[in-house]
Steps between C-alpha positions, in 0.01 A plus 500: 500500500753436223687179422830667590366604841384144568838353399692749713269437796544122468878532497490739795285271711705195410802673654291614798358155564851354478622746763205411722584132478868559581473769770151446643396852393571746221256412218296818521780716637680430174201479265258770618702813405581350159143390436376846601728645235391244239128548567339628825209257449722225648495675841380419765220248436655275233834459679314426821273237352789291361676504838282229663584271206872563528502494880285184505753315286789619718304414816469142379865485393632644830251325730621372835689797646223764525474693830124472557503718814660794319280445196183536706609831653611640162171413335307656791703818463450509123122553526503864618783578256290368211206716612713814507651410161157463341396843631826655377444370147148643499633842596783516244420615148626315195755771429647460849531121495841503335633731770348283776655186347841664469506636855383176662735291291794712615372460858487123450859491373613733779344278764662184364841659445502692829655220705242554776477186709183490707430210734209269425212517745125536458520882493770524235344222296162675498661835419695349212185325378307829505765691305534207262123494450490870419794490261395172343145621434597839357803410288529121517827500699448375853804286564761740647332565841474123556846421368651746749385281787649189342853629446650232724329182381617244245379552144285189515305634802467844341359356178276253684344768721470785251344287225180414693491858632495631143250236393251591773582872522470580132175306481365727773621809313345394168172417673492842667573675169227301326242575771571874467481500119875538444556159341287375212494262204738717298760470777453122499563488125817709537621274781473198270783641290730475804429134573754357249768717663405365844525138387827554312652668806397212724680253275814713466520580872489133592828451314662821628423485874831340585704692242415868549652684794233705678769730640536668162170415331284684755700829489486485120121472519483804733718708270308410187163557668613839632611608153172392342298670777692826448431485126132441578496803732668721240253391235207565736625852576564588136 
């Protein structure tokens, strides 16, 4: 991995972590397609392993308004999704990973931008957790299925509930990848290069939470992520 790749990855994840702190989601939706273009070694293990750190900090910062009932159902639903994601990664060859990332990233953006408003009950929470577990384990982007269910809650509740979900859920995903030989020491070393970006984003987002308007920030993230995912698909097909 070159110095330029590391610098670009750090800048990318600083922006992603800032978005996560402001919106409650968006770090990997923004960062994953760009990191995949910079160097595929960043995906999915390294971006997953830094998520518990980022989410843990945000969980502490946003503590007090978490919906524990919903969180329990989402984590329960995530388990089968993680299992399917692990199997999917084992079946996909290295040459096909870019295509898988691009397709699932576009699906993630499509879900979040669709405007679908499902009610929250144990069935929808488990279903969203399962889809999130699959997408999070395979490409590191598991927020959109959960965010769809929280379209009508204040930003503080959204951030407070999604942060512990990401902290626990991505830990489960990384553990499953490690147990099946798909996460190793090399991935851990690569993930270390993303940590400064995580910490910088946490600091910046604390100052911007009350200044940035989520009504335009979120659509901008979707558009940028879609463009990067399309570029990734084109490069994979070339």
